[in-house]
C-alpha positions in Angstrom: -5.7 12.9 16.6 -6.2 11.1 13.4 -3.7 12.6 11.0 -2.3 10.6 8.1 1.4 10.9 7.9 2.1 8.4 5.1 0.1 6.8 2.3 1.7 4.2 0.0 0.7 1.6 -2.6 2.6 -1.6 -3.1 2.3 -4.1 -5.9 3.0 -7.5 -4.5 2.5 -11.0 -6.0 -1.0 -12.4 -5.1 0.5 -15.4 -3.5 2.5 -13.2 -1.1 -0.5 -11.1 0.0 -1.2 -13.1 3.2 2.4 -12.8 4.4 2.4 -9.1 3.6 -0.8 -8.6 5.5 0.7 -10.5 8.5 3.8 -8.3 8.5 1.7 -5.1 8.4 -0.3 -6.4 11.4 2.9 -7.2 13.3 4.1 -3.6 12.7 0.8 -2.3 13.9 1.1 -4.3 17.2 4.8 -3.2 17.5 3.9 0.5 17.6 0.8 0.0 19.8 -0.6 3.3 20.8 2.1 5.5 19.2 1.1 4.8 15.6 -1.8 3.0 13.8 -1.0 1.2 10.6 -3.9 0.3 8.4 -3.8 -1.9 5.3 -6.5 -1.9 2.6 -5.7 -5.2 0.8 -8.2 -5.1 -2.1 -7.8 -1.7 -3.7 -7.1 -1.8 -7.4 -3.8 -0.2 -8.4 -4.0 3.2 -9.9 -1.5 5.5 -11.6 1.8 3.5 -11.3 3.1 4.8 -14.7 2.7 7.7 -17.0 2.3 7.0 -20.6 3.1 9.4 -23.4 1.7 8.5 -26.8 3.3 10.0 -29.9 1.7 10.1 -33.3 3.8 9.3 -36.4 1.8 11.9 -38.4 
């Protein structure tokens, strides 16, 4: 069964991306058949903050 149980976004420094990717891969191997962990490494960030603009008028 392919059911997503968790979806997250992480902002990491570009120079740390390869290490982060390796750690995700290690976790995927650690859980073997019990859990699949997938990493999409080139998705632009979206909605990390909510802005409220106020007019001085």
